[in-house]
C-alpha positions as semicolon CSV with decimal commas, in nm:
position;residue;x (nm);y (nm);z (nm)
1;M;15,470;2,049;3,834
2;T;15,095;2,103;3,889
3;A;14,867;1,922;3,645
4;P;14,648;2,152;3,436
5;Q;14,298;2,192;3,573
6;D;14,015;2,041;3,374
7;P;13,825;2,326;3,198
8;A;13,489;2,192;3,313
9;T;13,606;2,182;3,676
10;A;13,747;2,535;3,649
11;S;13,415;2,655;3,511
12;Q;13,225;2,499;3,801
13;V;13,456;2,667;4,054
14;A;13,432;3,002;3,877
15;Y;13,052;2,996;3,875
16;R;12,989;2,844;4,216
17;P;12,701;3,038;4,376
18;L;12,772;3,271;4,665
19;R;12,550;3,188;4,962
20;L;12,402;3,491;5,141
21;A;12,186;3,504;5,453
22;A;11,987;3,764;5,647
23;I;11,844;3,729;5,997
24;D;11,578;3,972;6,119
25;L;11,542;3,983;6,500
26;G;11,196;4,137;6,501
27;S;10,985;4,242;6,797
28;N;10,724;3,975;6,718
29;S;10,908;3,714;6,510
30;F;11,261;3,614;6,413
31;H;11,316;3,538;6,045
32;L;11,596;3,379;5,844
33;L;11,634;3,410;5,467
34;V;11,910;3,225;5,278
35;A;11,979;3,263;4,907
36;D;12,238;3,171;4,645
37;Y;12,370;3,461;4,439
38;Q;12,487;3,377;4,088
39;H;12,474;3,550;3,748
40;D;12,307;3,859;3,902
41;R;12,025;3,645;4,038
42;L;11,915;3,547;4,387
43;E;11,771;3,198;4,430
44;I;11,601;3,155;4,765
45;V;11,712;2,827;4,923
46;A;11,570;2,855;5,277
47;R;11,311;3,058;5,465
48;H;11,234;3,014;5,831
49;G;11,044;3,223;6,082
50;E;10,927;3,175;6,439
51;K;10,714;3,379;6,674
52;V;10,937;3,492;6,962
53;Q;10,747;3,803;7,080
54;L;11,055;3,973;7,216
55;A;10,857;4,293;7,274
56;A;10,623;4,109;7,512
57;G;10,919;4,060;7,746
58;L;10,992;4,430;7,793
59;D;10,884;4,576;8,126
60;E;10,798;4,941;8,186
61;G;11,164;5,020;8,246
62;G;11,270;4,863;7,917
63;V;11,427;4,553;8,073
64;L;11,399;4,242;7,858
65;D;11,305;3,940;8,070
66;E;11,491;3,609;8,080
67;A;11,203;3,411;7,928
68;S;11,196;3,625;7,613
69;M;11,571;3,605;7,573
70;A;11,554;3,226;7,614
71;R;11,286;3,202;7,343
72;G;11,505;3,407;7,113
73;L;11,814;3,195;7,171
74;E;11,619;2,871;7,121
75;C;11,488;3,004;6,791
76;L;11,835;3,103;6,673
77;S;11,971;2,759;6,763
78;R;11,724;2,620;6,508
79;F;11,848;2,870;6,248
80;T;12,211;2,759;6,288
81;P;12,199;2,442;6,071
82;L;12,055;2,647;5,784
83;L;12,361;2,876;5,789
84;Q;12,604;2,609;5,671
85;G;12,806;2,734;5,376
86;V;12,750;3,103;5,464
87;S;13,076;3,290;5,528
88;P;13,081;3,567;5,792
89;D;13,093;3,848;5,534
90;C;12,784;3,703;5,365
91;L;12,563;3,710;5,677
92;R;12,394;4,013;5,829
93;I;12,190;4,001;6,150
94;V;11,975;4,302;6,237
95;G;11,773;4,379;6,549
96;T;11,477;4,617;6,545
97;N;11,246;4,798;6,787
98;A;11,244;4,559;7,084
99;L;11,624;4,559;7,093
100;R;11,633;4,934;7,041
101;E;11,410;4,969;7,349
102;A;11,581;4,708;7,570
103;T;11,812;4,862;7,829
104;N;11,984;4,525;7,884
105;R;12,018;4,440;7,514
106;E;12,398;4,405;7,534
107;A;12,371;4,092;7,750
108;F;12,131;3,933;7,500
109;I;12,341;4,040;7,202
110;E;12,650;3,888;7,359
111;C;12,467;3,556;7,404
112;I;12,364;3,562;7,037
113;R;12,717;3,647;6,926
114;A;12,858;3,362;7,133
115;G;12,610;3,119;6,980
116;L;12,632;3,228;6,616
117;G;12,986;3,368;6,614
118;H;12,869;3,681;6,439
119;R;12,805;4,041;6,535
120;I;12,451;4,178;6,561
121;E;12,347;4,524;6,444
122;V;12,067;4,701;6,630
123;I;11,954;4,930;6,351
124;T;11,781;5,266;6,383
125;G;11,418;5,311;6,289
126;D;11,515;5,504;5,977
127;E;11,758;5,232;5,870
128;E;11,488;4,971;5,925
129;A;11,251;5,177;5,710
130;R;11,512;5,211;5,434
131;L;11,577;4,837;5,420
132;I;11,204;4,761;5,427
133;Y;11,155;4,988;5,129
134;L;11,443;4,823;4,942
135;G;11,289;4,479;5,000
136;A;10,942;4,594;4,897
137;A;11,069;4,775;4,587
138;H;11,251;4,465;4,465
139;A;10,945;4,251;4,530
140;L;10,731;4,491;4,328
141;A;10,990;4,500;4,049
142;D;10,986;4,122;4,047
143;Q;10,608;4,121;4,016
144;A;10,638;4,365;3,729
145;L;10,832;4,104;3,534
146;A;10,487;3,944;3,487
147;R;10,580;3,615;3,650
148;P;10,298;3,480;3,873
149;L;10,384;3,483;4,245
150;A;10,288;3,116;4,278
151;D;10,551;3,022;4,020
152;R;10,826;3,249;4,151
153;T;11,139;3,077;4,280
154;L;11,396;3,340;4,184
155;A;11,419;3,698;4,307
156;E;11,573;3,875;4,010
157;P;11,733;4,210;4,088
158;V;11,663;4,504;3,864
159;L;11,950;4,747;3,824
160;A;11,903;5,102;3,950
161;D;11,886;5,245;3,600
162;Q;11,613;4,992;3,517
163;A;11,394;5,067;3,816
164;P;11,029;5,032;3,720
165;D;10,767;5,302;3,747
166;K;10,998;5,603;3,762
167;G;10,781;5,894;3,864
168;H;10,533;5,653;4,023
169;R;10,538;5,736;4,392
170;R;10,432;5,480;4,651
171;L;10,361;5,479;5,023
172;V;10,498;5,167;5,195
173;V;10,377;5,067;5,542
174;D;10,520;4,787;5,758
175;I;10,342;4,704;6,086
176;G;10,577;4,517;6,319
177;G;10,561;4,390;6,673
178;G;10,701;4,706;6,831
179;S;10,715;4,969;6,557
180;T;10,558;5,062;6,226
181;E;10,763;5,204;5,940
182;F;10,632;5,453;5,683
183;I;10,819;5,522;5,361
184;I;10,744;5,720;5,048
185;G;10,962;5,639;4,750
186;E;10,999;5,610;4,374
187;G;11,158;5,309;4,208
188;F;11,430;5,193;4,447
189;E;11,484;5,536;4,606
190;P;11,314;5,631;4,936
191;L;11,212;5,995;4,958
192;A;11,086;5,997;5,318
193;L;11,151;5,754;5,604
194;K;10,985;5,734;5,943
195;S;10,955;5,474;6,219
196;Q;10,679;5,514;6,477
197;R;10,630;5,329;6,806
198;L;10,319;5,141;6,699
199;G;10,333;4,762;6,718
200;C;10,090;4,470;6,731
201;V;10,266;4,314;7,033
202;T;10,294;4,636;7,237
203;F;9,937;4,742;7,147
204;T;9,806;4,400;7,251
205;R;9,958;4,449;7,596
206;R;9,835;4,807;7,617
207;F;9,477;4,783;7,490
208;F;9,381;4,413;7,506
209;A;9,549;4,317;7,834
210;D;9,234;4,149;7,971
211;G;9,197;3,948;7,650
212;T;8,860;4,093;7,549
213;I;8,793;4,238;7,205
214;T;8,536;4,517;7,219
215;D;8,451;4,816;7,007
216;K;8,581;5,034;7,291
217;H;8,918;4,858;7,302
218;M;8,953;4,870;6,924
219;R;8,870;5,241;6,916
220;Q;9,110;5,321;7,202
221;A;9,388;5,151;7,008
222;E;9,292;5,327;6,685
223;L;9,283;5,669;6,854
224;A;9,624;5,611;7,013
225;A;9,766;5,523;6,672
226;L;9,598;5,825;6,513
227;S;9,752;6,049;6,779
228;T;10,098;5,909;6,706
229;L;10,046;5,962;6,333
230;A;9,923;6,322;6,365
231;G;10,264;6,479;6,302
232;L;10,346;6,248;6,013
233;R;10,014;6,267;5,833
234;S;10,040;6,620;5,698
235;A;10,399;6,593;5,570
236;Y;10,337;6,261;5,397
237;R;10,010;6,368;5,238
238;T;10,183;6,681;5,109
239;L;10,453;6,466;4,950
240;G;10,185;6,241;4,805
241;W;10,178;5,898;4,640
242;Q;9,994;5,711;4,367
243;E;9,978;5,370;4,538
244;A;9,976;5,239;4,894
245;I;10,171;4,920;4,970
246;G;10,175;4,709;5,286
247;T;10,440;4,456;5,388
248;S;10,500;4,192;5,658
249;G;10,277;3,995;5,892
250;T;9,972;4,205;5,981
251;V;9,905;4,317;5,624
252;K;9,975;3,970;5,486
253;A;9,738;3,816;5,741
254;A;9,462;4,070;5,672
255;A;9,483;4,007;5,298
256;A;9,477;3,628;5,353
257;V;9,176;3,639;5,587
258;L;8,977;3,863;5,351
259;A;9,061;3,640;5,054
260;A;8,966;3,325;5,246
261;G;8,637;3,484;5,349
262;G;8,547;3,562;4,991
263;T;8,542;3,938;5,042
264;P;8,526;4,098;4,697
265;G;8,813;4,325;4,608
266;P;8,999;4,484;4,316
267;G;9,267;4,212;4,305
268;E;9,467;3,948;4,488
269;G;9,640;4,078;4,800
270;V;9,449;4,407;4,800
271;I;9,284;4,526;5,123
272;T;9,001;4,776;5,080
273;R;8,837;5,014;5,325
274;E;8,520;4,805;5,302
275;G;8,717;4,490;5,377
276;M;8,874;4,658;5,681
277;R;8,531;4,749;5,819
278;E;8,406;4,394;5,769
279;L;8,710;4,239;5,937
280;R;8,691;4,478;6,233
281;H;8,327;4,377;6,284
282;R;8,416;4,007;6,270
283;L;8,694;4,048;6,527
284;I;8,466;4,227;6,774
285;G;8,216;3,946;6,729
286;L;8,479;3,693;6,843
287;K;8,489;3,876;7,181
288;H;8,818;3,733;7,314
289;L;9,176;3,691;7,196
290;D;9,151;3,320;7,279
291;G;8,866;3,294;7,031
292;V;9,046;3,450;6,734
293;A;9,032;3,171;6,477
294;L;8,976;3,286;6,121
295;E;9,024;3,104;5,795
296;G;9,350;3,220;5,638
297;L;9,498;3,337;5,970
298;N;9,804;3,162;6,111
299;P;9,723;3,060;6,472
300;D;10,061;3,200;6,585
301;R;9,940;3,549;6,489
302;A;9,588;3,521;6,633
303;R;9,637;3,698;6,967
304;V;9,815;4,002;6,820
305;F;9,592;4,026;6,512
306;P;9,320;4,255;6,660
307;A;9,585;4,507;6,772
308;G;9,749;4,491;6,432
309;M;9,414;4,553;6,266
310;A;9,350;4,853;6,493
311;I;9,683;5,003;6,380
312;L;9,605;4,925;6,017
313;G;9,260;5,080;6,055
314;A;9,417;5,397;6,194
315;I;9,655;5,408;5,897
316;F;9,361;5,383;5,656
317;E;9,191;5,665;5,847
318;A;9,495;5,892;5,887
319;F;9,607;5,870;5,525
320;E;9,254;5,844;5,381
321;L;9,335;5,521;5,200
322;E;9,079;5,340;4,989
323;S;9,300;5,036;4,939
324;L;9,638;4,887;5,030
325;R;9,822;4,621;4,829
326;Y;10,039;4,356;4,992
327;A;10,400;4,318;4,870
328;D;10,597;4,005;4,956
329;G;10,923;4,177;5,044
330;A;11,035;4,370;5,352
331;L;11,328;4,399;5,594
332;R;11,506;4,065;5,547
333;E;11,467;4,085;5,169
334;G;11,611;4,436;5,177
335;V;11,909;4,314;5,382
336;L;11,965;4,030;5,135
337;H;11,954;4,258;4,831
338;E;12,201;4,498;4,994
339;L;12,437;4,206;5,065
340;M;12,405;4,108;4,699
341;E;12,499;4,460;4,588
342;R;12,809;4,451;4,806
343;H;12,923;4,129;4,637
344;R;12,814;4,219;4,285
């Protein structure tokens, strides 16, 4: 006869957190996000990201070189210890533009699967945009709970029928290493999704190959981005929005550099048109990618920062933005929130 279980022990088992994890195999960086899900709350327990620059290893034929694949596998080997306690159905690994472009991606994916024992999804541009919007929308909802970002340790989901700012339409932009996603949405619902082949890694190779930063190189990159955005601009401006939001590395870095430089603005994490002009001028003054050292800028992002700023400048120009606010939530946060919904 089995002895009755102690009520306290039964309670602990019943309410043991479910550990979830998301891995984002980006064109510039790989990121891991691990969280415990319990009582309709996500508590972040681990964050880790490394610059891999997968997109830099793509040749003109779309073949990913051995060095880039090796960097990726080394990075993932450092993620592995952080995945302890995560069951296979609680982990999702997504690949983005560089893997979409790579003609030999299956060989790399098989190496990852062998190392992690888990399948990898190479998602479409539209799916990437949808997940980015989900992550950004939850981050904005979390901010709306009036808890300061510096004090935030929990990402609290807001149910669909409690989505904030219904009727408040926002444009969300995410500049990545190989692609940039554009989304218009309300609350947690995207209304328009588009991924364009604009990336800080690919634009660095294309327009700053000799390492010099000049007004000519910046303008060539901006004009190329404007040309790519020409078909999107009209449809998105017709749909309209009340607020522009930026996510991920380039926008985060621009906001941090402007804040560190004391550039006046309407609020923390807000990039203005004036701030963009000032930062562009400062970058040209540095003259070379090797000389990009700015207060607030992570050195790992320095060489791709001018190209990212050229893309961001084109976005300001194409959509006639006066300001853009940074939101601390994008693809991996969107993946994590979707995993949470599946296990709710």
